[in-house]
N, C-alpha and C positions, 0 to 999 in steps of 0.2 A: 329537464337535465336528461340522461339516459342514469341506470338504473349501475351498480354496481358489474351488476355479470352481464347486462347488457354489453357495456362499454369493454367486462373485457374479452367478450365475443364477441368482438367487433374486430379491438382488439389483433386477439387469435385469426382471424380469417382472413388479415391481412400478411401471418406471417409463413413461411417456407411452412411446407406439413411437417417434415423432417426438424424443426427448428420449435415443438410446441413449446417455448418455458418460458419463462417472467422476463428469463434476462438479458434476454433478446433486444437488438434495436431493430425496428422496424423499415428500413428503407424511408429516404423525404419521396421520393418516387414513388414508391408504394401507396402511402398516405396521402399522398395528392389523388388518388382515387378516386379518397373517396365523394363523394357528391357532397356533401356540406361544401367542400377547397375547391374543388377536380376547378367551380368558376368563378375561386375570383382572387382579383388579381392583387393581390397583397399572400396567395398559397405558402410562395415561400419561404417569406417572409415569417408564416407566420412559425407553421414547420423552421425555422431558423431561433426566430426567439422563444420558443417550447427548447426546442431540445439539447440536451445537456451533456450533450457526442463534447467529449476532447479536439474532437478532428473535426468542430463547425462542422458537418454532410450534411447537414438537419435532419437525422435523426430520429430517435422513436422510440424509449424506453415505455413499459408500462406505465410508470409514476407521470410521464411528460405528455400523455395519450392521454390519461385520471388530468396533469394540471390542465390541458388542451382544454376538454371538454368540458373541465371545470371557467374556467373563464369563462365562454359563450354560452354556456349556462343558461337559461331564464332569471337563476338562482342567485349568480351572479353580483354581486353589489355593484351601481356607476361605479363607487373606487376600485374597485378591482378591473371591470372593462376597460377601462379610462386608462389604466395601470398597463395593461398586456398595447389597446390599442396604443398612448403612447412607443411604449417599450416595437412596434412592428413601426411603425412610424419612421423614430429612429435610426434609416439606414447602415451610419456611420458605428453602432453604439456607442456616442460619446455621452448623455444625456443629457444632449440639448433638442430642436428642432430649429436646422437655420435652412439657411437659404438652399443651398443643397438636396435637405433631408427634404424641405417643403416642396422643391422641387420634382420627384422623383413621386411622391407621392402625387401630386399633380399628375403627372405622367401614367403613372393607376392607373387612378382614374379615370382616364380620362383617352387614353391608349397613347401609345406614343409611334405615332405612328403621320408617316403624313401628312394623310386629310381627318388624322382626330386633334396634332400634335397643337399649339400652340404656341402661333409666335414667341420672340426673342419679345419687341414689347408686351405684348400680353400679360407671356409669362413675367416678368419682372411686376408690373403692373397687381397682380392680381396678388402674387409676393408679399409684394409692399402691403397690399392692402389685410394681407393676412397679417402681419409683424401691425401694425397698427391697428389691429382688436383684441390681437394677443399677447404680444409682447408689455407686459406692464413693468417692467422693471425699464427697457428700451436700451436696455442689451444684444439687442439685434436676432436673437434669440430666442425657441420656448420655451421652455421646460416643467417637469413634471407639472408644478405648482397651477404656469401659470394656461397650460391646457385643462387643465380639472375645470380650473376659473372657467371658461370659457367653455366646455365643458358641458358643466351645471346648468347651464341658459340655453340649449339646446337639448330640451326632453324627448326629440324621435333620436337622440344614442344611446341610448341606454336602452332601445327595444332588440 
């Protein structure tokens, strides 16, 4: 994890020179230029999840920026990491991963292009397999508890 002074420096480097103030927000477009996010398929969603902006524009305050860095740091607990991963994958923000969220998740990971997109049959089968493994209460969705249970069996996730 970055020390506070390093996070502070990185935050201020992203701000326009005339707005060097801790109360400023950095636009999502600027946050997306960070090397750690540049090639992440969930980069916009990550900004949205960590942003406290009432405009829902993905902009980050210094505090939001620190929360993002903390959640992705090596010292974050598996519970913190899985909580934020769940929120990032919950594209419609309804507190569950349903078929729509899972389809967006798969398309984000495989690339949503004609060459990489799964056929409708493949997508349906993959989502059925995911739900079969993860949906403990068989309600057709994966809630946070079920997601964390699956993640706890995957030691590679917390790295």
